[in-house]
N, C-alpha and C positions, 0 to 999 in steps of 0.2 A: 305852630306852623300850619298854614292853611292846607287842608287836604285837597286832592284833585277832584273829589266828588263827595257829597254829603251822604248819599245813599248808594250802596252797592247792590246791584241786581244781578241775578245769575240766569243763564240759559237753562232750559229744562234738561239738556244733556249734562251740563255741569252739576245740576242738582242730583241727577241720577248717579253720576260718578261719585259725588260726595257721600251719597247714601251708602254706596259700596265701600268707600274708604272708612266711613263711620263703623260699618259692620266689621271690617277687617282689623282696624286699629283700636276700636272701642273708645275713640275720641268722640264725644257726643256733641261738642260745640262746633257749629259751622265756621265761626270766626277763626278758631285755632287751625283747622284744616285749611282754610283759605290762606292764612298766613304762610303755612308750609308751602302751599301751592305757588303763591306769589314769589316766594324766595327761590323755589325750585326753578321757576321760569327765569328769574333774574340771573341765576347761575349759568344759564345757557349762553354760549358765545354769540350765537346768531340772534338777531331781533325776531320777535314774533311776526308771523305773516299777517299783514293787514287785511284781515277778512271781516266781513260784517258778522256781528254776533247778535242773534235774536235773544233778547233778555226777556224770555217768556215764562219763566218759572214764578212761583209764588214766594221764593226765597229773596229776602231783602235784609241787608245788614247795614247799620250806620257805620260810617268811617270810624267813629269813636269806638264802637264795639269791635270792629275788624282790627284796628291798630292797637287798641289798649295802650299799655305803657310804652309800646314800641312805635306809636303813631308817627312821631316826628322822624324817627330813624327810617321808617318805611317810606315816608314822603321824600326824604333826602336820597334814599337808595333809588327811588323811581326817577327823581330829577337827574341824578348822576347817570343813570342808565340811559335816559333820553339824550343827555349831553354826549355820552360815549357813542351813541348810535347816530349822532349827527342830527338829532331832532330838536325842535323848539321845546321850551319848557313852559309854555303858556298853559293855562288851566285846561283848555280843550284837548291839547295834545297829551297832557299828563293823564287826563281821564281816559282817553282812547287807549293809550299805552298800558295803563293800569288794567283795563278790562281785557286787553289782549294777553298780557302777562298772566293775569289771574286765571283766565280760561285755559291758556296753554299749560300752565302749571297743574291745574286740576286734571287735565287730560293726561299729562305725563305721569302724575302720581297714580291715577286710577288704572293706567295702562301698564304700569311697572309690575311684571310678574313676580318680582322679588319682595314686594310689599304684601306680607301676609299677616303682620301683627305690628303693634306699635314699635317694638324694638327694631324692626326693619326700616321703619320711617326714621327713627333716631339714627340708625347706622348710615342711612343715606345722607342725613344732615351733618354727620361728623366725619365723613370720609374726605380724603384730600382732594 
């Protein structure tokens, strides 16, 4: 399935937040933390606020690395979320929504005072 974008870039703020999450959770790979963040945002009822995001960090991940074996599932989840939010599912809208969800999710995870170790992240992902 075609991804919404080939290369994922992050804002400097998101990079700094991921560094904090790496330190707390001991998860070293950006892509794994980004997957958690993307899914965290998708779990929110409200759509992300359509704000401009300055992609100004030196962190860049290919979609293939980001998605790994879950790549097609993540594309389908994004498409479904766009549909549920009343948005188009063209490539540009999918790319914009992906960036908004990714950055919102990173912000949520980094700002969650309950995440102090990897077990806290796992508990967040398994709660009802």
